[in-house]
LOZA-698199 format. One record per residue (C-alpha): z, y, x; residue in one letter; residue number from 0. Coordinates in steps of 0.001 Angstrom, whole numbers, padded with zeros to 6 digits, always signed. Each point is the difference from the previous one (the first is absolute). Layout:
// residues N
REC        w        v        u  nulum  marvex
REC        Z        Y        X      a     NUM
...
***
This chain:
// residues 86
REC        w        v        u  nulum  marvex
REC  +000000  +000000  +000000      w       0
REC  +000992  +002486  +002689      s       1
REC  -003158  -000538  +002024      s       2
REC  -002122  +000447  -003137      d       3
REC  +001740  +003265  -000843      v       4
REC  -000436  +001219  +003578      c       5
REC  -003708  -000835  -000191      s       6
REC  -000386  +001933  -003243      y       7
REC  +001969  +002909  +001494      a       8
REC  -002252  +000099  +003056      q       9
REC  -003205  -000215  -002029      g      10
REC  +001069  +002649  -002468      l      11
REC  +001034  +002297  +002855      s      12
REC  -003484  -000351  +001474      l      13
REC  -001575  +000764  -003379      i      14
REC  +002263  +003059  -000370      r      15
REC  -000922  +001259  +003496      a      16
REC  -003743  -000405  -000640      a      17
REC  +000367  +001614  -003410      s      18
REC  +001726  +003019  +001508      e      19
REC  -002470  +000279  +002879      e      20
REC  -003086  -000237  -002229      h      21
REC  +001498  +001819  -003029      k      22
REC  -000539  -003010  -002291      w      23
REC  +003185  +000544  -002025      n      24
REC  +000664  -003742  -000340      v      25
REC  +002792  -000883  -002421      d      26
REC  +001888  -002868  +001667      l      27
REC  +001668  -000953  -003265      s      28
REC  -003439  -000417  -001526      e      29
REC  -001136  -002063  +003021      c      30
REC  +002851  -002431  -000592      a      31
REC  -000808  -000149  -003717      r      32
REC  -003668  -000740  +000678      l      33
REC  +000869  -002709  +002509      w      34
REC  +002046  -001861  -002599      t      35
REC  -003266  -000853  -001762      g      36
REC  -001805  -001103  +003143      g      37
REC  -000989  -003537  +000843      c      38
REC  +001282  +000051  +003596      i      39
REC  +002899  +002430  +000005      i      40
REC  +002261  -000969  -002885      r      41
REC  +003757  -000064  +000264      a      42
REC  +002966  +000860  -002176      k      43
REC  +001238  +002331  +002718      v      44
REC  -002940  +002301  -000778      l      45
REC  +001713  +000994  -003256      d      46
REC  +003003  +001155  +002003      r      47
REC  -002230  +001758  +002537      i      48
REC  -001784  +001820  -002806      q      49
REC  +003350  +001059  -001473      k      50
REC  +001258  +001279  +003363      a      51
REC  -003047  +002227  +000540      f      52
REC  -000097  +001098  -003629      k      53
REC  +003633  +001141  +000186      e      54
REC  -000571  +001678  +003368      n      55
REC  -003685  +000810  +000638      p      56
REC  +000883  +001637  +003337      t      57
REC  +001846  -003076  +001279      l      58
REC  -000942  -000017  +003705      p      59
REC  +000248  -003790  +000329      n      60
REC  +000934  -002833  -002330      l      61
REC  +002731  -001103  +002401      l      62
REC  +001974  +003200  -000585      v      63
REC  +000113  -000556  -003755      d      64
REC  +003648  -000619  -000861      k      65
REC  -000546  -003315  -001794      d      66
REC  -002401  -001450  +002575      f      67
REC  +002120  +001237  +002892      s      68
REC  +003113  -001649  -001433      n      69
REC  -001772  -003332  -000485      e      70
REC  -001559  +000045  +003459      i      71
REC  +003432  +000702  +001488      n      72
REC  +001585  -002806  -002027      e      73
REC  -002623  -002465  +001227      r      74
REC  -000138  +001158  +003614      s      75
REC  +002600  -002524  +001205      g      76
REC  -002095  -002959  -001108      a      77
REC  -003139  +001642  +001350      w      78
REC  +001657  +000497  +003406      r      79
REC  +001106  -003645  +000102      r      80
REC  -003564  -001173  -000624      v      81
REC  -001383  +002299  +002684      v      82
REC  +002676  -001175  +002459      a      83
REC  -001160  -003594  -000485      l      84
REC  -003542  +000843  +001117      c      85
***
């Protein structure tokens, strides 16, 4: 779960940066909503991502959203144990 969220956060940050640079005015909440209907990118977490960006359209990164940040922090111990085994 954590790695998926980090991947979404990274991708959405890249989309935001390109949108700002090229003046595309991309709505990240709408991106997440559109992806929920896709055939490749479909995940329940997209509903939560959409909600996070809808509630805070200027959110600089998904990982600083209060709810996502709390969950990532709660799961970091297990994530660290897995990485330590590698």
